KOLGU-847568 format. One record per residue (C-alpha): chain; residue in three letters; x negated, y negated, z; residue number from 1. Coordinates in steps of 0.25 Angstrom, whole numbers, plus 5000, padded with zeros to 4 digits. Layout:
REM KOLGU-847568
ch  aa  px  py  pz  i
A  Ala  X  Y  Z  NUM
...
REM end
This chain:
REM KOLGU-847568
ch  aa  px  py  pz  i
A  Met  5869  5223  5744  1
A  Arg  5878  5222  5732  2
A  Lys  5878  5207  5733  3
A  Val  5863  5207  5733  4
A  Ser  5863  5216  5721  5
A  Gln  5872  5207  5714  6
A  Cys  5864  5195  5717  7
A  Ala  5852  5202  5712  8
A  Ala  5858  5206  5699  9
A  Ile  5863  5192  5697  10
A  Val  5849  5187  5700  11
A  Leu  5843  5197  5690  12
A  Ser  5853  5193  5679  13
A  Ile  5849  5178  5681  14
A  Ala  5835  5182  5681  15
A  Ala  5836  5190  5668  16
A  Ala  5844  5179  5661  17
A  Ala  5834  5169  5665  18
A  Ser  5823  5179  5660  19
A  Ala  5830  5180  5647  20
A  Gln  5831  5165  5645  21
A  Leu  5816  5164  5649  22
A  Lys  5812  5174  5638  23
A  Glu  5820  5166  5628  24
A  Ser  5813  5153  5631  25
A  Ile  5799  5156  5636  26
A  Thr  5788  5158  5626  27
A  Ile  5775  5163  5630  28
A  Asn  5763  5158  5623  29
A  His  5749  5164  5622  30
A  Val  5738  5154  5622  31
A  Asp  5723  5157  5618  32
A  Val  5712  5148  5624  33
A  Pro  5699  5148  5617  34
A  Val  5687  5146  5626  35
A  Thr  5672  5144  5624  36
A  Val  5663  5145  5636  37
A  Val  5648  5140  5634  38
A  Asp  5636  5138  5643  39
A  Arg  5628  5125  5646  40
A  Ser  5621  5128  5633  41
A  Gly  5633  5129  5625  42
A  Asn  5632  5144  5622  43
A  Pro  5645  5153  5623  44
A  Ile  5647  5161  5636  45
A  Arg  5651  5175  5632  46
A  Gly  5656  5186  5641  47
A  Leu  5667  5179  5649  48
A  Gln  5680  5186  5652  49
A  Ala  5695  5182  5654  50
A  Lys  5693  5181  5669  51
A  Asp  5682  5170  5667  52
A  Phe  5693  5160  5662  53
A  Gln  5704  5152  5667  54
A  Val  5714  5145  5658  55
A  Phe  5723  5134  5663  56
A  Asp  5736  5129  5655  57
A  Glu  5740  5116  5660  58
A  Gly  5733  5118  5673  59
A  Lys  5739  5132  5675  60
A  Glu  5730  5144  5675  61
A  Cys  5734  5155  5664  62
A  Gln  5731  5169  5664  63
A  Val  5721  5173  5653  64
A  Arg  5729  5184  5646  65
A  Ser  5720  5186  5634  66
A  Phe  5705  5185  5632  67
A  Asp  5697  5185  5619  68
A  Ile  5683  5182  5614  69
A  Val  5679  5177  5601  70
A  Asp  5664  5177  5597  71
A  Phe  5661  5169  5584  72
A  Ala  5647  5173  5585  73
A  Ser  5651  5188  5584  74
A  Pro  5650  5196  5570  75
A  Ala  5665  5198  5571  76
A  Ser  5667  5183  5569  77
A  Val  5662  5184  5555  78
A  Lys  5676  5189  5549  79
A  Ala  5684  5177  5547  80
A  Thr  5697  5184  5546  81
A  Ser  5696  5193  5558  82
A  Pro  5706  5190  5569  83
A  Leu  5702  5179  5579  84
A  Asn  5710  5172  5590  85
A  Pro  5713  5159  5583  86
A  Val  5710  5150  5595  87
A  Ala  5696  5155  5595  88
A  Arg  5694  5150  5580  89
A  Arg  5685  5139  5577  90
A  Asn  5692  5129  5568  91
A  Phe  5685  5118  5561  92
A  Leu  5692  5106  5553  93
A  Ile  5683  5099  5544  94
A  Leu  5689  5085  5544  95
A  Phe  5684  5075  5533  96
A  Asp  5686  5060  5537  97
A  Leu  5690  5053  5525  98
A  Thr  5693  5040  5532  99
A  Phe  5679  5036  5538  100
A  Ser  5671  5043  5526  101
A  Thr  5666  5038  5513  102
A  Pro  5665  5047  5500  103
A  Gln  5650  5049  5503  104
A  Thr  5652  5054  5517  105
A  Val  5664  5063  5513  106
A  Val  5653  5070  5505  107
A  Arg  5645  5071  5517  108
A  Ala  5657  5076  5525  109
A  Gln  5659  5087  5514  110
A  Ala  5645  5092  5516  111
A  Ala  5646  5092  5531  112
A  Ala  5659  5100  5530  113
A  Ser  5652  5110  5521  114
A  Asp  5640  5111  5530  115
A  Phe  5649  5113  5542  116
A  Leu  5657  5124  5535  117
A  Lys  5644  5131  5532  118
A  Lys  5637  5129  5545  119
A  Met  5647  5130  5556  120
A  Val  5659  5138  5552  121
A  Gly  5660  5153  5555  122
A  Pro  5668  5163  5548  123
A  Arg  5679  5163  5559  124
A  Asp  5680  5148  5559  125
A  Arg  5691  5141  5553  126
A  Val  5689  5128  5545  127
A  Gly  5699  5117  5540  128
A  Val  5697  5104  5532  129
A  Ala  5704  5091  5533  130
A  Thr  5703  5076  5530  131
A  Leu  5706  5064  5538  132
A  Asp  5709  5050  5532  133
A  Asn  5717  5039  5537  134
A  Glu  5727  5039  5525  135
A  His  5731  5054  5526  136
A  Gly  5727  5058  5540  137
A  Phe  5721  5071  5541  138
A  His  5723  5081  5530  139
A  Leu  5721  5096  5531  140
A  Leu  5714  5102  5519  141
A  Ser  5712  5116  5525  142
A  Ala  5718  5123  5537  143
A  Phe  5708  5130  5546  144
A  Thr  5704  5142  5538  145
A  Thr  5692  5152  5536  146
A  Asp  5693  5151  5521  147
A  Arg  5681  5142  5518  148
A  Arg  5685  5140  5504  149
A  Ile  5696  5130  5507  150
A  Ile  5687  5123  5517  151
A  Val  5676  5121  5506  152
A  Ala  5686  5116  5496  153
A  Ala  5691  5106  5506  154
A  Ile  5678  5101  5510  155
A  Lys  5674  5099  5495  156
A  Asn  5686  5090  5493  157
A  Pro  5691  5085  5506  158
A  Lys  5698  5073  5500  159
A  Ser  5707  5080  5490  160
A  Phe  5707  5095  5494  161
A  Arg  5720  5102  5493  162
A  Gly  5721  5117  5496  163
A  Phe  5730  5126  5489  164
A  Asp  5733  5135  5502  165
A  Pro  5746  5131  5509  166
A  Leu  5739  5135  5523  167
A  Gln  5726  5128  5519  168
A  Val  5718  5140  5523  169
A  Ala  5714  5143  5507  170
A  Gly  5674  5020  5512  171
A  Thr  5664  5011  5516  172
A  Asp  5666  5001  5527  173
A  Pro  5670  4988  5521  174
A  Leu  5662  4979  5531  175
A  Glu  5650  4988  5528  176
A  Glu  5651  4984  5513  177
A  Val  5649  4969  5517  178
A  Ala  5634  4971  5517  179
A  Gly  5623  4961  5511  180
A  Asp  5616  4948  5515  181
A  Leu  5624  4937  5520  182
A  Thr  5618  4923  5518  183
A  Ala  5619  4915  5530  184
A  Pro  5629  4904  5528  185
A  Pro  5627  4890  5535  186
A  Gly  5630  4890  5550  187
A  Gly  5629  4905  5551  188
A  Asp  5623  4913  5562  189
A  Ala  5611  4922  5563  190
A  Leu  5619  4933  5555  191
A  Gly  5622  4923  5544  192
A  Ile  5637  4924  5547  193
A  Ser  5645  4911  5551  194
A  Ala  5655  4911  5563  195
A  Asp  5667  4910  5554  196
A  Phe  5662  4921  5545  197
A  Lys  5660  4929  5558  198
A  Glu  5674  4928  5562  199
A  Ile  5679  4932  5548  200
A  Leu  5670  4945  5550  201
A  Arg  5675  4947  5564  202
A  Gly  5689  4947  5559  203
A  Ser  5686  4956  5547  204
A  Ala  5679  4966  5556  205
A  Arg  5690  4967  5566  206
A  Leu  5700  4970  5554  207
A  Glu  5690  4980  5549  208
A  Asp  5689  4986  5563  209
A  Asp  5704  4987  5564  210
A  Tyr  5705  4994  5551  211
A  Ser  5694  5004  5554  212
A  Arg  5700  5006  5568  213
A  Asp  5714  5009  5562  214
A  Lys  5707  5019  5553  215
A  Ile  5700  5026  5565  216
A  Asp  5713  5026  5572  217
A  Arg  5720  5033  5561  218
A  Gln  5709  5043  5560  219
A  Val  5709  5046  5574  220
A  Thr  5724  5048  5574  221
A  Ser  5723  5058  5562  222
A  Leu  5712  5065  5570  223
A  Thr  5722  5066  5582  224
A  Gly  5733  5072  5572  225
A  Leu  5723  5082  5567  226
A  Ala  5719  5086  5580  227
A  Thr  5733  5088  5585  228
A  Thr  5737  5096  5572  229
A  Leu  5725  5105  5574  230
A  Arg  5732  5111  5587  231
A  Ala  5739  5120  5577  232
A  Val  5725  5127  5575  233
A  Ala  5720  5137  5585  234
A  Gly  5707  5136  5591  235
A  Gln  5697  5125  5593  236
A  Lys  5696  5115  5581  237
A  His  5684  5107  5577  238
A  Ile  5687  5095  5568  239
A  Val  5674  5093  5560  240
A  Phe  5676  5078  5557  241
A  Leu  5668  5073  5545  242
A  Ser  5667  5058  5546  243
A  Glu  5659  5045  5546  244
A  Gly  5666  5041  5558  245
A  Phe  5670  5027  5562  246
A  Glu  5666  5015  5571  247
A  Ser  5669  5020  5585  248
A  Arg  5669  5005  5591  249
A  Leu  5683  5003  5584  250
A  Ile  5688  5014  5594  251
A  Gln  5680  5013  5606  252
A  Gly  5674  4999  5605  253
A  Arg  5659  4995  5603  254
A  Asp  5650  5002  5612  255
A  Ala  5637  4998  5619  256
A  Arg  5630  4999  5606  257
A  Gly  5637  4986  5600  258
A  Gly  5629  4975  5595  259
A  Gln  5624  4964  5605  260
A  Thr  5628  4953  5595  261
A  Glu  5642  4958  5595  262
A  Lys  5643  4958  5610  263
A  Thr  5637  4944  5612  264
A  Glu  5647  4939  5602  265
A  Glu  5659  4945  5610  266
A  Asn  5653  4940  5623  267
A  Thr  5652  4926  5618  268
A  Ala  5667  4927  5612  269
A  Val  5672  4931  5626  270
A  Glu  5665  4920  5633  271
A  Ala  5671  4910  5623  272
A  Gly  5684  4916  5624  273
A  Gln  5685  4920  5610  274
A  Thr  5691  4934  5612  275
A  Trp  5696  4934  5598  276
A  Lys  5682  4937  5593  277
A  Ile  5681  4950  5602  278
A  Asn  5685  4963  5596  279
A  Asn  5690  4971  5608  280
A  Asp  5692  4984  5600  281
A  Asp  5677  4983  5596  282
A  Arg  5673  4980  5610  283
A  Tyr  5681  4989  5618  284
A  Gly  5687  4999  5608  285
A  Asn  5702  5001  5604  286
A  Ser  5711  5008  5614  287
A  Ala  5721  5012  5604  288
A  Ser  5710  5019  5596  289
A  Met  5704  5025  5608  290
A  Ser  5717  5031  5612  291
A  Leu  5718  5038  5598  292
A  Ile  5704  5044  5601  293
A  Thr  5710  5049  5614  294
A  Arg  5722  5055  5607  295
A  Leu  5713  5062  5597  296
A  Ala  5705  5068  5609  297
A  Glu  5717  5073  5615  298
A  Ala  5723  5079  5602  299
A  Ala  5710  5086  5599  300
A  Arg  5709  5092  5614  301
A  Arg  5723  5097  5613  302
A  Ser  5721  5104  5599  303
A  Asp  5707  5110  5602  304
A  Val  5700  5100  5592  305
A  Ile  5686  5095  5592  306
A  Leu  5682  5085  5582  307
A  Asp  5667  5086  5578  308
A  Ala  5663  5075  5568  309
A  Val  5652  5075  5558  310
A  Asp  5647  5061  5554  311
A  Ile  5646  5061  5539  312
A  His  5641  5047  5537  313
A  Gly  5627  5051  5535  314
A  Leu  5615  5042  5539  315
A  Arg  5620  5031  5547  316
A  Ser  5614  5017  5550  317
A  Asp  5613  5014  5565  318
A  Val  5617  5000  5562  319
A  Asp  5631  4995  5559  320
A  Ala  5627  4983  5550  321
A  Arg  5641  4977  5552  322
A  Lys  5640  4976  5567  323
A  Gly  5625  4976  5569  324
A  Val  5625  4986  5580  325
A  Val  5619  5000  5582  326
A  Gln  5631  5010  5581  327
A  Lys  5632  5025  5581  328
A  Ser  5641  5025  5568  329
A  Asn  5647  5039  5570  330
A  Glu  5652  5035  5584  331
A  Gly  5667  5036  5579  332
A  Leu  5665  5051  5576  333
A  His  5659  5053  5590  334
A  Leu  5672  5046  5596  335
A  Leu  5681  5056  5588  336
A  Ala  5673  5068  5591  337
A  Gly  5670  5065  5605  338
A  Ser  5684  5063  5608  339
A  Thr  5687  5078  5604  340
A  Gly  5674  5084  5610  341
A  Gly  5667  5085  5597  342
A  Tyr  5654  5081  5591  343
A  Val  5649  5072  5580  344
A  Phe  5638  5077  5571  345
A  Gln  5629  5068  5563  346
A  Asn  5628  5077  5551  347
A  Ser  5631  5091  5546  348
A  Asn  5617  5095  5551  349
A  Asp  5622  5094  5566  350
A  Leu  5633  5104  5563  351
A  Ser  5623  5116  5564  352
A  Ser  5617  5112  5577  353
A  Asp  5627  5103  5585  354
A  Phe  5640  5109  5580  355
A  Gly  5634  5123  5580  356
A  Arg  5633  5121  5595  357
A  Val  5647  5117  5596  358
A  Leu  5652  5130  5589  359
A  Lys  5642  5138  5597  360
A  Ala  5650  5136  5609  361
A  Gln  5662  5141  5602  362
A  Glu  5657  5154  5596  363
A  Phe  5662  5162  5608  364
A  Val  5677  5160  5612  365
A  Tyr  5685  5166  5623  366
A  Val  5700  5166  5620  367
A  Leu  5709  5165  5633  368
A  Gly  5724  5168  5631  369
A  Phe  5735  5165  5641  370
A  Gln  5750  5164  5640  371
A  Thr  5759  5152  5643  372
A  Thr  5774  5149  5641  373
A  Ala  5778  5139  5630  374
A  Gln  5784  5126  5635  375
A  Lys  5785  5116  5624  376
A  Pro  5780  5117  5609  377
A  Gly  5768  5107  5607  378
A  Lys  5765  5106  5622  379
A  Phe  5750  5105  5625  380
A  His  5745  5113  5636  381
A  Ala  5731  5109  5643  382
A  Leu  5722  5121  5645  383
A  Lys  5709  5122  5654  384
A  Val  5700  5134  5654  385
A  His  5690  5137  5665  386
A  Val  5679  5148  5664  387
A  Asp  5672  5153  5676  388
A  Val  5658  5152  5671  389
A  Pro  5649  5142  5678  390
A  Gly  5642  5132  5668  391
A  Ala  5651  5136  5656  392
A  Arg  5657  5126  5647  393
A  Val  5671  5129  5643  394
A  Thr  5679  5125  5630  395
A  Ala  5693  5128  5628  396
A  Arg  5705  5123  5622  397
A  Thr  5711  5112  5630  398
A  Gly  5726  5116  5628  399
A  Tyr  5736  5121  5618  400
A  Tyr  5749  5117  5612  401
A  Glu  5762  5125  5613  402
A  Gly  5767  5129  5599  403
A  Gly  5779  5124  5592  404
A  Thr  5775  5111  5586  405
A  Gly  5766  5105  5576  406
A  Asn  5766  5097  5563  407
A  Val  5766  5102  5549  408
A  Leu  5751  5103  5548  409
A  Glu  5750  5110  5561  410
A  Arg  5760  5120  5556  411
A  Ala  5752  5122  5544  412
A  Leu  5739  5124  5552  413
A  Ser  5747  5134  5561  414
A  Ser  5750  5143  5548  415
A  Ala  5735  5142  5544  416
A  Glu  5732  5146  5558  417
A  Val  5740  5158  5558  418
A  Met  5734  5162  5545  419
A  Ile  5720  5160  5548  420
A  Asn  5720  5165  5563  421
A  Asp  5730  5177  5561  422
A  Ile  5739  5171  5572  423
A  Pro  5751  5180  5574  424
A  Gln  5765  5174  5571  425
A  Asp  5778  5181  5576  426
A  Ala  5789  5172  5571  427
A  Ile  5790  5179  5558  428
A  Arg  5786  5194  5557  429
A  Leu  5778  5198  5545  430
A  Glu  5772  5211  5539  431
A  Ser  5762  5211  5528  432
A  Leu  5756  5221  5518  433
A  Ala  5744  5218  5509  434
A  Ala  5739  5229  5500  435
A  Pro  5727  5228  5491  436
A  Phe  5728  5234  5477  437
A  Pro  5715  5234  5468  438
A  Thr  5716  5229  5454  439
A  Thr  5708  5229  5442  440
A  Gly  5703  5215  5446  441
A  Ala  5693  5211  5457  442
A  Ser  5704  5208  5467  443
A  Ser  5715  5217  5472  444
A  Gln  5730  5215  5472  445
A  Val  5735  5213  5486  446
A  Pro  5750  5213  5488  447
A  Val  5754  5206  5501  448
A  Ile  5768  5209  5507  449
A  Leu  5774  5202  5518  450
A  Glu  5787  5206  5526  451
A  Val  5793  5194  5533  452
A  Asn  5803  5197  5544  453
A  Gly  5817  5191  5539  454
A  Gln  5822  5188  5553  455
A  Asp  5810  5181  5558  456
A  Leu  5809  5173  5545  457
A  Ala  5824  5168  5547  458
A  Ala  5821  5165  5562  459
A  Ala  5809  5157  5557  460
A  Val  5817  5149  5548  461
A  Gly  5827  5146  5559  462
A  Thr  5840  5139  5559  463
A  Ala  5837  5130  5548  464
A  Arg  5839  5143  5539  465
A  Arg  5830  5137  5529  466
A  Gly  5815  5138  5529  467
A  Thr  5802  5140  5521  468
A  Ala  5794  5153  5523  469
A  Glu  5779  5152  5519  470
A  Ile  5771  5164  5516  471
A  Phe  5756  5164  5517  472
A  Val  5747  5176  5513  473
A  Tyr  5732  5174  5514  474
A  Ala  5721  5184  5511  475
A  Phe  5708  5181  5520  476
A  Asp  5695  5188  5517  477
A  Glu  5685  5192  5528  478
A  Asp  5679  5178  5526  479
A  Gly  5692  5171  5529  480
A  Leu  5694  5167  5514  481
A  Val  5707  5167  5509  482
A  Arg  5706  5175  5496  483
A  Asp  5720  5175  5492  484
A  Ser  5734  5169  5497  485
A  Thr  5748  5167  5494  486
A  Tyr  5759  5158  5499  487
A  Gln  5774  5158  5497  488
A  Arg  5785  5148  5502  489
A  Leu  5799  5154  5504  490
A  Ala  5812  5145  5505  491
A  Leu  5821  5152  5515  492
A  Asp  5836  5150  5516  493
A  Leu  5841  5160  5526  494
A  Ala  5855  5157  5522  495
A  Lys  5853  5161  5507  496
A  Leu  5843  5173  5511  497
A  Gly  5853  5179  5520  498
A  Asp  5851  5194  5523  499
A  Ser  5840  5195  5513  500
A  Leu  5830  5190  5523  501
A  Lys  5835  5200  5534  502
A  Asn  5823  5209  5532  503
A  Gly  5813  5198  5528  504
A  Ile  5805  5194  5516  505
A  Lys  5795  5203  5509  506
A  Tyr  5784  5194  5502  507
A  Tyr  5775  5200  5492  508
A  Ala  5762  5193  5486  509
A  Thr  5749  5198  5480  510
A  Leu  5735  5193  5483  511
A  Ser  5722  5196  5475  512
A  Leu  5710  5199  5484  513
A  Pro  5696  5205  5481  514
A  Pro  5690  5216  5489  515
A  Gly  5689  5214  5504  516
A  Arg  5695  5213  5517  517
A  Tyr  5707  5203  5519  518
A  Ala  5716  5198  5529  519
A  Ile  5730  5196  5522  520
A  Lys  5737  5185  5531  521
A  Ser  5752  5182  5529  522
A  Leu  5759  5171  5536  523
A  Val  5774  5167  5534  524
A  Asn  5778  5153  5540  525
A  Val  5792  5147  5540  526
A  Ala  5788  5132  5537  527
A  Glu  5799  5125  5544  528
A  Thr  5798  5133  5558  529
A  Ala  5783  5137  5557  530
A  Lys  5787  5151  5561  531
A  Lys  5777  5161  5556  532
A  Gly  5773  5176  5553  533
A  Phe  5759  5181  5551  534
A  Val  5753  5194  5547  535
A  Arg  5739  5198  5543  536
A  Lys  5735  5211  5535  537
A  Asp  5720  5215  5533  538
A  Ile  5717  5222  5520  539
A  Val  5705  5227  5512  540
A  Val  5705  5225  5497  541
A  Pro  5696  5236  5492  542
A  Ala  5685  5235  5482  543
A  Ala  5687  5240  5468  544
A  Gly  5685  5256  5468  545
A  Asp  5687  5257  5483  546
A  Val  5697  5268  5488  547
A  Ala  5707  5260  5495  548
A  Ile  5721  5263  5502  549
A  Ser  5732  5254  5504  550
A  Gln  5740  5253  5516  551
A  Pro  5753  5262  5517  552
A  Leu  5764  5255  5509  553
A  Phe  5778  5258  5514  554
A  Leu  5789  5258  5503  555
A  Glu  5802  5251  5507  556
A  Glu  5815  5250  5501  557
A  Pro  5817  5237  5493  558
A  Gly  5827  5226  5496  559
A  Lys  5823  5225  5511  560
A  Trp  5816  5212  5510  561
A  Leu  5817  5199  5503  562
A  Met  5806  5200  5493  563
A  Ile  5797  5188  5490  564
A  Arg  5786  5189  5479  565
A  Gly  5774  5180  5482  566
A  Ser  5763  5177  5473  567
A  Ser  5753  5187  5466  568
A  His  5738  5184  5465  569
A  Asp  5735  5197  5458  570
A  Lys  5727  5193  5445  571
A  Thr  5726  5207  5440  572
A  Asn  5741  5209  5438  573
A  Ala  5740  5222  5445  574
A  Gly  5755  5223  5447  575
A  Tyr  5763  5227  5459  576
A  Pro  5756  5238  5467  577
A  Phe  5767  5244  5475  578
A  Val  5772  5254  5466  579
A  Val  5776  5269  5469  580
A  Asn  5780  5278  5458  581
A  Gly  5783  5267  5449  582
A  Gln  5791  5259  5459  583
A  Ala  5787  5246  5466  584
A  Phe  5789  5245  5481  585
A  Ile  5786  5235  5491  586
A  Pro  5779  5240  5503  587
A  Ser  5782  5237  5518  588
A  Ala  5773  5228  5525  589
A  Gly  5778  5231  5538  590
A  Val  5781  5246  5540  591
A  Ser  5792  5251  5549  592
A  Val  5796  5266  5549  593
A  Arg  5808  5272  5555  594
A  Arg  5805  5286  5562  595
A  Gly  5810  5297  5553  596
A  Glu  5812  5288  5541  597
A  Pro  5801  5292  5530  598
A  Arg  5794  5280  5523  599
A  Thr  5786  5281  5511  600
A  Phe  5773  5273  5509  601
A  Ala  5762  5272  5498  602
A  Val  5747  5271  5499  603
A  Phe  5739  5266  5487  604
A  Val  5724  5271  5486  605
A  Glu  5714  5264  5477  606
A  Asn  5703  5272  5469  607
A  Ala  5708  5286  5472  608
A  Ser  5717  5296  5465  609
A  Pro  5728  5303  5472  610
A  Asp  5723  5317  5470  611
A  Glu  5710  5314  5478  612
A  Leu  5717  5308  5490  613
A  Ser  5723  5313  5503  614
A  Val  5731  5305  5513  615
A  Glu  5735  5306  5527  616
A  Ser  5743  5297  5536  617
A  Ser  5747  5294  5550  618
A  Pro  5759  5295  5553  619
A  Lys  5759  5307  5543  620
A  Ser  5766  5305  5530  621
A  Thr  5769  5313  5517  622
A  Ile  5763  5311  5504  623
A  Val  5774  5308  5494  624
A  Ser  5765  5306  5481  625
A  Gln  5751  5303  5477  626
A  Thr  5749  5296  5464  627
A  Gly  5739  5288  5457  628
A  Ser  5737  5277  5446  629
A  Gly  5723  5273  5442  630
A  Leu  5714  5272  5454  631
A  Arg  5726  5270  5463  632
A  Ser  5733  5281  5471  633
A  Leu  5747  5280  5477  634
A  Leu  5750  5289  5489  635
A  Leu  5765  5289  5493  636
A  Leu  5768  5294  5507  637
A  Arg  5780  5296  5516  638
A  Leu  5780  5293  5531  639
A  Asp  5790  5303  5536  640
A  Ser  5790  5300  5551  641
A  Ala  5781  5292  5560  642
A  Asp  5780  5293  5575  643
A  Ala  5785  5281  5583  644
A  Ser  5771  5279  5588  645
A  Ala  5765  5277  5575  646
A  Ala  5760  5262  5573  647
A  Ala  5753  5264  5560  648
A  Leu  5753  5272  5547  649
A  Asp  5739  5277  5543  650
A  Val  5735  5282  5530  651
A  Val  5722  5289  5526  652
A  Val  5718  5292  5512  653
A  Arg  5705  5300  5508  654
A  Lys  5700  5306  5496  655
A  Arg  5701  5322  5497  656
A  Gly  5688  5328  5502  657
A  Ser  5682  5315  5507  658
A  Asp  5681  5308  5520  659
A  Asp  5683  5294  5512  660
A  Leu  5697  5289  5517  661
A  Arg  5705  5277  5517  662
A  Lys  5715  5273  5528  663
A  Ser  5726  5263  5529  664
A  Ser  5736  5259  5540  665
A  Ile  5748  5251  5542  666
A  Pro  5756  5248  5555  667
A  Leu  5769  5256  5556  668
A  Thr  5782  5253  5564  669
A  Ile  5790  5265  5568  670
A  Gln  5805  5263  5571  671
REM end
């Protein structure tokens, strides 16, 4: 029995060691899959439950561990900044084609883009703007954002727009010119063109076709790169491509609508053995170009991208004077859009009806979540979703990429994604504080304090010991507009900073905001490693004359943090607001209290004098002093002890003899 016990102990030790190794190497990822289910008429099917769905990752069924529903038609969808699962978001990239467009049609494109923005975009939808030309590839003018002002500005000037925000969330065909009456030269045929001159035109046309095909190939390659880059954006992406399009015959060859004269000439050349007169690319298509279309389709499928094209050419003639054939002139747009599952719209009037039906199918979204083990950064996983509803049509993301890779633009889009979608980031721990203080002007002074964990920041910089920390602070109103923001770059040299970074960085900046409700979103990103921290703080900036209470502001000893002073946008020069008994202090953003150790905190009350106020708190605290200056009162309190179960500090202030009260709370950590 003893030997058996020893063997069992050895086995358990090995298993424990193996388990420890596995814990170090295995990463569990959570994957969300947005799914729309519609009936035969295209109407969303509501009322389904998690048990009605099956999700397969690389052919293996996964257990649905989370189930969420997003209804864009509900009243709750009006608020642009309310939390929403990012994968359920609708994202639209308005893409101006500057290659196959003329100045006149760019104007039409701007009108179509404005029309789309007005008719089709909802408050929760995110919109970006980009341009595409063969000289520069694709250029992102605005990241996907709910702030419509930057979108409108980019639409007004797509060729030269340059945004100030670091995250970007605040020709005529030469042959067609040869038109006119041709005098029939001696010996010419019925068209008035001699045989020699016809050979010259044929050679010139081939050169022109080669040039045009090269332009098309470069455009398709750029679109493929854009589709790949958009994998960094959560949710389904619609590229609204504003373009005149190109001749599809240069890619897929001449179709059955080709002119009879052209076919007769080719057949005659074949019979005479004059193969040099036959343009096989024109007749059968170009295989290399078609392979580029296939790559575009695959990149779009993997990144959840659908390209919908809007024909900005305007009124077209059905006859191509150069070829003498009837041709659908926007067939090139159909080739691009069709490869990604999208549509072509003849003009902006189609958006309200045709595109409206497309969006109708996406207004009710089921979000299925499952867990999987990470295998390789950048690896693509194919997904399939089955719904147990007869006759239902299911649309879901076709797969996902494991994180850990991406180009510069993808990393920039990822930062914008975090900011817009409130995506949690745990690489760098952050605490934030935002406290509005009314001023004599129309806007309040809003100090923002960030506490950045020093150990996390050092780990994010990594073994290089040098890095760049980027600090972004944005104030979003309820309509998703950025009303104020600030940005700071910090050069970090860990060797020089030494112990001063031990506790971390405390960053102080001041915003200026009019009365209203705001989401103050803060992001810290280490540029070299793309490791991030994110925190959101919701505040209410009171209107002039309102009785308002600040959050409890805990005083702490100076010297604990490495202090960084950011920008100040306070135009009233109201001065530093955190002052107690003539002494300035910097409040704690994250409050941690040791049991039995008293902590002092301040509460500011606007438009009320100290003698008419009563105050209560939970856990209980002792009033140290009540003072007033003008229309602002300062209540100084001491938290003597707190129960270990206390998760928050609640403070209630009311006017004596009145039921009118104001309440403020902050999270509390008891050690």
